[in-house]
N, C-alpha and C positions, 0 to 999 in steps of 0.2 A: 467587445468583451474586455480587451486589455486596458482600454481607457478607464473602464469602471474599476479595474483592479488597482491602477495607479491612483485613482481618486481615493479609494479605501486606504491605500498605504499612506498617502499624504495626510489623511485624517489622523491616522495613528501617529505619524510624525509630529503633527501639530499638538496632539495631546501630550506628547512626551518632550515637547520643545526641542525637537531635533531640526538641524539645518539640512541634514542629509542622511541617507542610508546607502551603504554599499552592499549589494546583493551578489554573493560569490558562489553560492550553491547552484549548480547548473539546473537542478530540477526547479528551483525557485526562479531562476532566470527564464527558463522556458515558460513557467506559469505566467510571468509578467509580460513576456515579449513574443512568445511563440518560437523562439530560436531553439533548434534541436542539435546544434553542433556541440563539440567537446571543449571549446575555448571561448568563454564569454563572461562578462562581468558588467554589472550595472552600478551607476551612481545616480541616485534619485535625490533631487532637491525639491524645494517648495514649488518651483515653477519650471523645472526642466529635468530631463533625464538623458544620460549618455550611456550608450552601449559600447563596450570596448571588446574588440576581438583582434585577430591577426590576419595576415594576408590570405591564409588558407580558406578563411570563411568570409571573405569580402563579398563574393557573389551571393552566397547563401544568406548572409545577414541582410543584404539589400532586398532579398525576396521574402524573408520570414519575419524580420523584426518590425513590429508595428508600434509606432509611437516615439521611442527615443531616437536621438541623433546617433548615428553609427560612426565610431571612431576606430580606424584601422591603425594598430600600434605595432611597434617593433621591439618593445620591451615588456617586462612583467606588467600584466594588466592591473594588478592591485597597486603597483607603483604609479601607474598612469592615473588611477583614481585619486591617489594621495596627492599627486602633482596638481590635479584640478581642484581638489579640496583646498589646497594652499592658495591657488590662484584666485579662487572665488571667496577666500577668507571665511570658510565654513568653520564655525566654532564648535558645534556639537554634531558629531557624525557617528551613527551606529553601524557596527559591523556584525556579520554573522559569526559570533565568537565561537560557536560550536563547530564551525567549519574552517575558519581562518587559522593558519599555522602560527607557531611561535615566531618563526622567521618573518612571516608576512606582517604580523603585529609590530615587530621591530622596525620593518620598513616604513610602515605608516607613521610611527612615532618619529622616525628620523627625517622623513621627507616633509611632514607637515606637523612640526612640534607644537604649533599654536592650537591645533585642533584637539578637542577633547574626544578621544576615541572610546566609545561606549559599546555595551552589548546590545544587539538588536533583540535579544530575548525571543528568538524564533518568531519575529513579527510577521514574516511572509507566511510561515506555516500556519499562523493563527488566522490569516485570511482564507486559507484553504480548508478550514474546518467545516464550513458549510458550503455545499455545492450549489451552483446555479441550476435552473432547469435545463440549460444547454449541456452542462457537464453531466447531469444525471442521464440525459438522453444518450450521450456518448457511452457512459458506463453501462447503461442498459443494453446497448448494442454489443459492447465487449463481452458482457455476460451471456447474451444470447448466442454469440459465436462460440463461447466456451461450452455452454450447455449442449449445443448441437454437436460439437466435436466429441464430447464425452459420450453422448448417446450413440453416436456412430461407432466408436471404438468399443464401448461396453458390450455390444452385441457380438463382437468378434473375439472376446477374451477366451482363451483356452489354456488348459494345462500344457506345459511344454514351452510356451512363450517365455522369453526372458523379460525381466522388468524393463530393460532398455528397449526391447521390441515394442512394448506397450507405450513407453514414453515417446518413442519416435513416431508411432502411429498417431498419438494424440497431437503431436506438434505438426505433422503433415495435415491432419484434419483441420487444425487452426488455419494453416496456410490456405487451404482450399476455400475457407470461408472469409478470406480477405483480412485476416488478422495482421497486425504489424509484426507478429511473432510472439513467442512465449514472453509473458510478463516477468517470469522468474524461472529458475531451474525446476523442471518437472520432477515431482516426487512420485515414485511408484515403489512401494515397500510391501513385500509379501511374506507370509509365514511369520516366523519370530521377528523378522525385520520390520513388521508393521508396528512393533512397539517403539520404533524410532520416529519421533515426531517429524523430523526432517530427514528421513531416509532417502537420499538421492537414489535414482534408479541404478541398479547394478546388473551383473550378468546372471543373477540367480533366476532359475526357472520357476514359473508358477506351478504349484503342485496341488493335487486333489486335497481338499480340506483346508487350503490356505485362506486366511484373511488377506485381502489385498486393499491397501489404502492408496488412493490416487489423489494427489493434490497438485493442481496445475491451473493455469489461466492464460488467456490470450490478451494481448494489448491491442487497443484500437484507438487510433488518433491520439496516441500518447497516454491513454487511460487504461487501467489494469482491471482485469477480472481475477477472481480467486475462488476456486471450487474444490471441495474435498468430499469424496464419497468412499465408503468401505463396502466391499462385496466379498463373497466367499466363492472359491472355485469348487464346484461340486456341492455335496451335502454339508451343511453346517451342523456342528454339535450344539448341545443345549447351552453350554457356557458361552459360546460365540453368539448365539441368538440373544441370550440374556444381556450380555454387555452391550450389544448393538442397541437393544431396546432401551437400556438405561441412558445411553448417550443421546439417542434420538429424543427421548422424553425430556432430557435436560435441555436440549436445544430448543424444543418447542416451548418450554417454560420461559426461557429467556426471550424468545421472540414474542411471546404473549405480553411481557411486561415492558419491552423496549419502547421507549418514547422520550421525547425531549423533556428536560427538567430533571430526569434521574441522573445519578452519577454513573460513571463506568463501573464503579464498585457495586452499585445496586444491581445492575443487570448481570454482572458476573456472579453475584450471590444467588440469583434465581436459578442458574444452572448448577452452580457448585454445590449448593445445599442439597439438591436432589442426588447428585453423585455421592456426596458424603453420606447421605442417609442410606445408600445401598452398599456402603462399606468400601468404596473405591476412592475416597477423598485424596489419599496419598498417591494415587495413580493418575491424577489430573493436575499436573504440575505447572502448566502455563496459563496465561490469561485466556479469557473467553473469546476475545476478538480484538480487532484493530481497525483503524480507518483504512480506506482504500480510495485511491484517486490517481494522480499522476505518479505516485509511488504505491507499490503494493502493500507496504507497511508505512502508515503515517498516522498522525493523530486524528481523532481521539482513540483512546484505548478502552476496552472493556476488561478490567482486571481488578484484583484486590487492592491495588495501590492507586488507582485513578479516581481521584475525588472530585474532579471537575464535572460540572453538569453538561449533559449532552445537549447539542443544539439541533433545532430542526434543520434538515438539509444535510446533516452529516451522513456519510455512507460508511458502514462498518460491516465487518464479518462477525458471524456468530458461529464458533467452532469448538464446542466442547470435545474432549477426548478422554479415553482411558487407555493406558499403556502399561502392559504387564511384561516384564523382562522374561525372556525364554518362553513366552506364550504367544504374544501378539498384541495388537491394539486396534482400536476403532476410533475414527474421528469423522465427524460430519460437519460440513461448513457451507453456509449460505452467505450471501451479501444482502444487506437490507438498508433502506433509507430511513433515517430517523425522522419522525413526524411529530406534530404537536400532540396528537392523541393516539399514538401507536407507531407502527412502522409498516413499510411495504417491503416484503421480501422480493427481491429482484430475481433471485435464482429460481430456475424452473426445472433443473435436472431432477430426475426421479429420486424420491426419498421415501421409499415404501416403509410401511409400519414394521415389516419383517425384513430381516437381513437378506438381501438378494443372493440367491444361489444360482450360479452360472454353470 
């Protein structure tokens, strides 16, 4: 798998007439090599690749890194890459300019002044836009683990529990299912706090009549799941039921149109227009969704500003929401694979037509 990724990267390099690319974002280093440590950097050229790390990761790199030569260094890794760029007389080298610091850019220019240091323009992220069948299989497993943990804990939710209690139960359920651990900080927001799109779990107790929004996901083999569901503790009132129904219908509309060739803006509009038509347009303030893979938030995006066309094999969330200050909120989120003639929703957690009352 990693060999194929290097081939794709080199094709992009050839098109842009690059002699090399320095990959410094650890998530991209992992994507290309399999390395999971916290100190690593790649220099990829037309016919070679070098992975730089330090003594702490010598054994780990020898076990994990597939393809590149491993170089154990005692100085700044980016300085080592600059040294080798100078040694090999590389004239045009791209760097991950959205990640490299000002000081690091200065080091590159100082240590290899003959090199033209260019922006990689998220070249590795562009390789990650479409997932391979192997990647989709891993994501499917991460989502299955997450769905199972949600169903297990859902049946045990009761008034009197704190949001942190619920979050801890979810995370333990992930561990029992062989997850790597939480893919991100678990969100449990109840009552008026459910109007917080990213309301981290607090000490607040669940109360009768509360809307409870749960947003969490397990990681598996380095890939992330992302699931959101909203339920009610006890009997829901008519307003809560109506808002839930609007959000669910908006999500279904988006999933019905989601396919390769549309822009992220097109899919966002399918959900947003429904919410606007019901009078809640100003209460849906974020994009409809985002890509999911080795990062829980990655390209492509489903939003009003994303004008690029979606590719077959991209994996995205579909998560409309309505958030009303001092009242509460509802969000429902699935993960789906973009296909040529539609999409496959990977999420299997219950999503009933009516707001679940626990």
